[in-house]
C-alpha positions in Angstrom: 97.2 10.7 32.7 98.0 8.7 29.5 100.1 9.7 26.5 98.8 9.4 23.0 100.2 6.7 20.7 101.8 9.5 18.7 103.7 10.8 21.7 104.7 7.3 22.8 106.2 6.4 19.4 108.2 9.7 19.4 109.5 9.1 22.9 110.5 5.5 22.1 112.4 6.7 19.0 114.2 9.4 21.0 115.1 6.9 23.7 116.5 4.4 21.1 118.6 7.2 19.5 116.7 7.3 16.2 114.6 10.3 16.8 116.0 12.0 13.7 114.1 9.4 11.6 110.8 10.8 13.1 111.6 14.4 12.2 108.5 14.6 10.0 106.3 13.5 12.9 105.4 17.0 13.9 101.7 16.2 14.7 99.3 13.3 14.5 97.9 14.7 11.2 101.5 14.9 9.8 101.8 11.1 10.5 98.4 10.6 8.8 99.8 12.3 5.7 102.8 10.0 5.7 100.6 6.9 6.1 98.4 8.2 3.3 101.3 8.3 0.9 102.4 4.8 2.0 98.9 3.6 1.1 99.0 5.0 -2.4 98.5 2.2 -5.0 97.9 -0.4 -2.3 94.6 -2.3 -1.6 94.0 0.1 1.4 94.7 3.3 -0.7 93.2 6.3 1.0 95.3 8.9 -0.8 92.1 10.7 -1.7 91.5 11.8 1.9 92.9 15.3 2.0 93.1 16.4 5.6 91.5 15.7 9.0 89.0 18.5 8.2 88.0 16.6 5.1 87.1 13.5 7.2 85.1 15.6 9.7 83.2 17.4 7.0 82.2 14.1 5.4 81.2 12.6 8.8 83.8 9.9 8.1 85.1 8.5 4.8 85.0 4.9 3.8 88.2 3.7 2.3 89.7 2.7 -0.1 89.5 6.2 -1.6 92.3 6.7 -4.2 93.2 10.3 -5.1 91.1 11.7 -7.9 90.7 15.0 -9.6 88.2 17.2 -7.9 86.1 17.2 -11.1 85.9 13.4 -10.9 84.3 13.2 -7.5 82.4 16.5 -7.4 84.4 17.9 -4.4 85.3 21.5 -4.0 88.3 21.0 -1.7 90.7 23.9 -1.6 94.4 23.5 -1.6 96.3 24.7 1.5 96.7 28.4 1.5 96.3 31.6 3.5 92.7 32.1 2.3 91.5 28.8 3.5 93.5 27.9 6.6 92.5 28.3 10.2 94.8 28.8 13.1 95.9 25.2 13.1 97.0 25.4 9.5 94.2 23.1 8.3 91.5 24.1 5.8 88.5 25.6 7.5 85.4 23.4 7.5 83.4 26.2 5.9 85.8 26.3 3.0 85.4 22.6 2.1 81.9 23.0 0.7 81.6 19.2 0.6 78.1 17.7 0.7 77.9 14.5 2.7 77.0 12.5 -0.3 79.6 14.0 -2.7 82.3 11.4 -2.3 81.6 8.3 -4.4 81.4 5.4 -2.0 83.8 2.6 -2.9 82.9 -1.0 -2.9 84.0 -2.8 0.2 87.2 -4.9 -0.1 86.5 -8.4 -1.6 82.9 -7.6 -2.4 83.7 -8.5 -6.0 85.0 -11.9 -4.9 88.6 -11.0 -5.9 91.5 -11.4 -3.5 94.9 -9.7 -3.6 96.7 -12.6 -5.2 98.1 -13.0 -8.8 95.0 -14.9 -10.0 92.5 -13.2 -7.7 91.7 -16.4 -5.9 92.0 -17.0 -2.1 94.7 -19.1 -0.6 93.3 -21.5 1.9 95.5 -23.6 4.1 94.2 -27.0 5.0 95.7 -29.3 7.6 94.4 -32.8 8.4 92.6 -33.0 11.7 94.9 -33.7 14.7 94.0 -35.0 18.1 93.6 -32.5 21.0 97.1 -31.8 22.4 96.0 -32.4 26.0 92.7 -34.4 26.2 90.9 -34.9 29.5 91.7 -38.1 31.3 90.9 -39.7 34.7 93.3 -37.4 36.6 92.2 -34.2 34.7 88.6 -34.9 33.6 87.5 -31.4 32.6 88.1 -29.4 29.5 89.0 -25.8 30.4 87.5 -23.0 28.4 88.8 -19.5 28.8 87.3 -16.3 27.4 85.9 -12.9 28.2 84.0 -12.8 31.4 83.3 -9.1 31.8 82.5 -6.2 29.5 84.7 -4.1 31.8 87.8 -6.1 31.0 89.9 -6.8 27.9 92.1 -9.9 27.7 94.5 -10.0 30.7 93.7 -6.5 31.9 97.1 -5.1 31.0 95.4 -1.9 29.8 91.9 -2.0 31.2 93.3 -2.5 34.7 94.8 1.0 34.5 91.3 2.5 34.5 89.8 3.1 38.0 86.3 3.0 36.5 86.8 -0.3 34.8 88.5 -1.8 37.8 85.5 -0.9 39.8 83.1 -2.5 37.3 85.1 -5.6 36.7 84.7 -8.7 39.0 87.4 -8.8 41.6 87.0 -12.5 42.3 87.7 -15.4 39.9 84.5 -17.4 39.2 84.5 -21.0 37.8 81.4 -21.8 35.8 80.3 -25.5 36.1 77.5 -27.6 34.6 74.8 -28.6 37.2 75.5 -32.3 36.6 79.2 -31.9 37.3 78.5 -29.7 40.3 76.1 -32.3 41.8 78.7 -35.1 41.3 81.3 -33.0 43.0 78.9 -31.8 45.7 79.5 -28.2 44.8 77.0 -25.3 44.9 77.3 -21.7 43.6 79.5 -19.7 46.0 81.6 -22.7 47.2 85.4 -22.2 47.0 87.1 -24.4 44.5 90.6 -25.0 43.1 91.0 -25.5 39.3 94.2 -27.4 38.7 96.1 -28.3 35.5 99.5 -29.9 35.0 101.1 -26.5 35.1 99.4 -24.7 38.0 96.4 -24.0 40.1 93.8 -21.2 40.4 91.5 -20.5 43.4 88.0 -19.6 42.4 84.4 -19.4 43.4 82.0 -22.0 41.9 79.1 -20.8 39.8 76.7 -23.5 38.7 75.1 -22.8 35.3 73.6 -24.8 32.4 75.4 -22.5 29.9 78.5 -24.7 30.3 78.4 -28.2 28.9 79.0 -31.2 31.2 82.6 -32.1 31.3 83.7 -28.5 30.7 84.6 -25.5 33.0 84.8 -21.9 32.1 87.2 -19.4 33.6 87.5 -15.7 32.5 90.9 -14.9 31.1 91.3 -11.6 32.9 93.1 -13.2 35.9 96.8 -14.1 35.7 96.3 -17.4 37.5 94.0 -18.6 34.7 96.7 -18.1 32.1 99.1 -20.2 34.2 96.8 -23.2 33.6 96.6 -23.2 29.8 98.6 -25.4 27.5 101.2 -23.9 25.1 99.9 -25.2 21.8 99.7 -23.0 18.8 98.3 -23.2 15.3 101.3 -23.8 12.9 100.1 -21.1 10.5 98.4 -18.3 12.4 100.1 -19.0 15.8 96.7 -18.7 17.4 97.0 -20.2 20.9 94.8 -23.2 21.9 93.1 -21.6 24.9 90.2 -24.0 24.7 91.9 -27.4 24.8 93.4 -27.8 28.2 92.7 -30.6 30.7 92.0 -29.6 34.3 90.4 -31.0 37.5 88.2 -29.2 40.0 88.7 -29.7 43.8 86.6 -28.3 46.6 88.3 -25.6 48.7 
């Protein structure tokens, strides 16, 4: 019921009138070979991975793996040819003769303490502390926290909602988690209907009283569109990471 990323990219290119630029995209492995060449000489160089069958024969290959002579790495990997190809045009697994430990395992990136800068040192950006963009006050006394609330959902559900199984497993009702002290002050109990309101909108939810949320805070899962209508549009100036955990709200019964 779903197209592969490979097929989607080709269809988009065709629709935009630039399909000729993707003429070499004859199969997912053909795209892999193009990406492999683009990686050559780069920090993520995996030009030493020959074909998909090579990956499968090794049970996975850790990159970076620059291209080396077969004698350098102890591999007996045949070139493409009629004697070693299967029906798909790829080398047959039996022809690889590659023991699982034959490939020299590369050190993981940055394990040597060197970064990909001219002097090998990391570039760290420091900003002076700034006040919260929208601190709680008397009208909006709670700090809203948003995050994942179900293992069956991912972010706003734009993809996971397309799965009938995940829709069945994910909570269908928005739940607002409150600290017991706040719930007692507001005379709320688990299961009571509440409205969480910010300066930008409101979301209907069911209260859930739990000590895992600190007093003065409220947690809402981000998988519901109404939750994202509450948040404040503040972003980190360098990474553009949104401030989804610094928004002032109030909680009302009903």
